[in-house]
N, C-alpha and C positions, 0 to 999 in steps of 0.2 A: 504494500500500500504506500503510494507516494504522498509526501506532504503537499498540502496546498500552499504552504508558506515556506520559503527558503530562509535558512538561518545564517546570519553573518555576524562575525565579531567586529565590533566598532573600536577603532583606536582614536583617542582624543589627543591630537598633537599639541593642543594648547594646555591640556591638563593630563599629562601621561601618568600621573600618580593616582588619578581618579579611579574609583571602582570599575571593574570591567563591565562593559555593556554589550548586549547582543541585540540584533535587529531581526525582526520577523517581517519579511516582505513577501507579498503575494507573487507567486511564480507566474510568468507569462503563460505557462501551459495550463494553469488552473483556470476553470471557468469563473466568471464573476460571481455566480451563485455560490460555488464551493468556497471561494476565497472569502466572500462575505460571511458565510456561515462559520468559517474558522475564526475570523476576526471577531465576530459577535461572541463566540464562546470565550475567547481570550479576554475580551472586554468585560463580559459579565462576571467572570471569575475575579478580574482585577477590581471591579467595582465592589463586589462583595467583600473582597480582602480589605480594601481601603475603609469600608464601612464598619467592619468588625475588629480590625487590628487595634489592639490597645484597650478596647472596651471590656470592662469586667476582668481585666488582666489577661485577655486572650492574646495569644501570639501564634503566628503562622510562619515559622522560620523556613518551611519547605516551599513556600510560595514566593516566587520572585516579585520584586517591586517594579511596577510600570512607571517609567520616567517620561515617556513621550509617545504620542500617537498622532497620526494624521496621514496626509498624502505626500509622496516624494516630489519635491520641486526640482531637485538635482541629485544625481547619484555619482559618487566617485569611487571607482574600484582601484585597489592598490595592492601590490605585492612588494614587500620590502620598500625600496626607495622609488619604485616605479608606480606612478599614479596617472589616471586619466579619467575624464568624464565619460559617462555612459550616454551614448547618443541614440541608442535603440528606443524608439517611441513606445515600445511595449512596456518599458520599465518606468517611464516618467508618469507621474500622477497615480502611481499604484499605492494602495494603502500600506502603511508600515506601522509597527509598534515596537518600542524599545524597552528593554528590561535591564536592570542591574543583575549581574550573574557572577557568582564567584568562579575562580579558576577551578577547572575540574575536567573530568572525562566522562563519556557516556558509560553506563553500566555494560553496554555491549563490548567495550574495549577489554573487559576482563577475559572473556573467552578468546578474543582475537589475539591476545598477547600471552595466553597460557601455553607454555611449552608442550604440554601433553594434551591440550585441547579440553581440559577439565579443570575445575577449581576444587580446593579443599572444602569439605562440608562446612567447617566452621566459618569460612569466608562467605560461602553462599548463603548460609543462614543469617549472618549479620547483615548482608545486603538485603535479604528478604525482610528482616526486621525494619531496616531503613525505608524500604519501599512501602511497607505497611504504615509506618509513621507518616510518610509523605502523603499517602492516600487518606489517612485519617484526617489530616489537616484540610484536604479538599472536601471530604465528606462533612466536616464540621461547618464548612462554608455553605453547605447545601447543594453540592454537586457530586456527580459520579464521573469518573474519568473516561471509561470505555475504550481507551487507546493505550493500555498498559503494555509497554514493550521495553526491552533493554535500551532502545534508542531514544526513549522519551524521558529519561531520568539521568541526572548528573551526580557523579560522586566527586566531592571536593578533594582537591589535592593540596598538600601531600596526604596520603591515606593514613588514617588512624582507626582503631577499633571503634572509638566513640563516634568518629565522623561517619563511618559506614552505617552505624545504627541510628544516628541522630541528625545527620546533616545532608541527607539525600534531597536534591532539588528537582522540582518539576521543570520540564523543558518544553512541554507541548500540551496545550489545552484544546486542541482543534476539535475534538469530539466530546468535550465535557458538556454535560447538560444538567439542568436543575433536577434535583431529586429530593423528596418523592415527586413523582409525576402522576398526573391524572390518567395517563395512557395505560390501558390494560389490555391492549390487543397486540397482534403481531406487527412488527415494524420492518423497515428496510434493514438490510444487513449493515451493522455498524461495528467496526472492530477490525481485527486481523485474523487471518486464517491460522496463524501459528500460535498466537497467545490468548485468543479470546475463549471464553467458556463455551460449552455446548449450547447453553441457553442463548448466547449471543449469535452463534452460528446458525441456530434454527429460528432466528428472528423473533425471539420472545423479549418481553420487557426485561431490561437489565437493572440491577441494583448494586449496592456496595459489595455484596458477596461475589459478584462477577469480577470486580476489580481485584479482589483478594485471590480468586481462583487463578487469575493471570499471574499474580505474584508467585504462586506455587509452581506454575509452569516454568517461570524464569529460574526459580531456585533449582528445580529438577534439571533444567538444561545446564545450569552451571555445574552441578554435581556430576552429571552423566555425559555432558558434551553435546547431546542432541535430544530431541523429543521424538516420540514414535511416529508422529505424522509429519516429520520434516519433509519427506519426499512426496507427500500427498499433493496432487495437482488440482483438486477441486474442494470446494467448501463442504460438499456432501461427504466426501471421503474423510476429510478432517474431522467432521462432526461424528461420524461413525466410529473413528478410532478413539474418540474420547470415551466411548462406552467401555472399551476394554483397557483403558489406561490403568485402572486400579489393579490389574493383573500383570502389568508389564514390569520388567526388571527396573526400568527407570523410576517407577513409582515405589517399588519396594526398597530402593536405596534411600528414600526419604525417611526422616525420623518418624516414629510411630505417632507422635502428637500431630505432626503435619498431615499424615495420612488420615487420621481421624477427623481433623479439621476440614480436609478436602471433601470428605463425604458429607459433613455437616453443611458446608457452604453450598454444595450441590442440591441439598434438600431445602435450602432457604430460598423462598420466592423472591423475584426481582422487586416486588412491592414491599419487602420487609427488610429491616436492618438486621444483619446477623448478630447474634450474641456470641462474642469472641471469648467468653469466659469458659 
């Protein structure tokens, strides 16, 4: 699934010591409708974050802070000392939104840089805890994510155990939607074939439980190196393979507590908030 928004790092030449900033810009390949829906999701989350941050002592450290939004009047691309203006008319006047973002790497970089193609269980479990904490912040704002993948969350660098558990940052709210929703019928497919729950793949209403199921798939992939449906070429086959996941060796490598939680989350309707106790 391609992003509707391209992500760029912004360098402030006038204030090089300022906190890092990333820009989300609508890709020319994305339709106006898709780009608008993605931006609307980003802006709704940012608005809710600004409204609730600090009230009653609430903090949302996993949600980046929006610093600027609007349409591009001029765009300058640069690599090292080489810079030039973008003259392609498809890029001018496109919506953009800027966030402060700490230095870090995507969760996906863990497997990409693992010498044996797998990660130690203790590391995978700490990353899983960090993802759950980040998603809890979003759920407290009244949204579900629906796009939980290793490419949509940032691990702060340098790595620490505490950082893995407590400082995972959201990188993409493109498919976030307010929850609970009044919708109780089947929907369009929203999510990814690799990491979404069976409920999402069969186009049923999603809830917080579905975000957490995706986290379990990410943890399982980190420990085993791949998921059973990695080679599945259709959504239907991917959904069918979810049925037998509980009997697969990839699942049995997970700690017993996570295996029990997986079954519990699958029994939790999309209209209900899961009891994680």
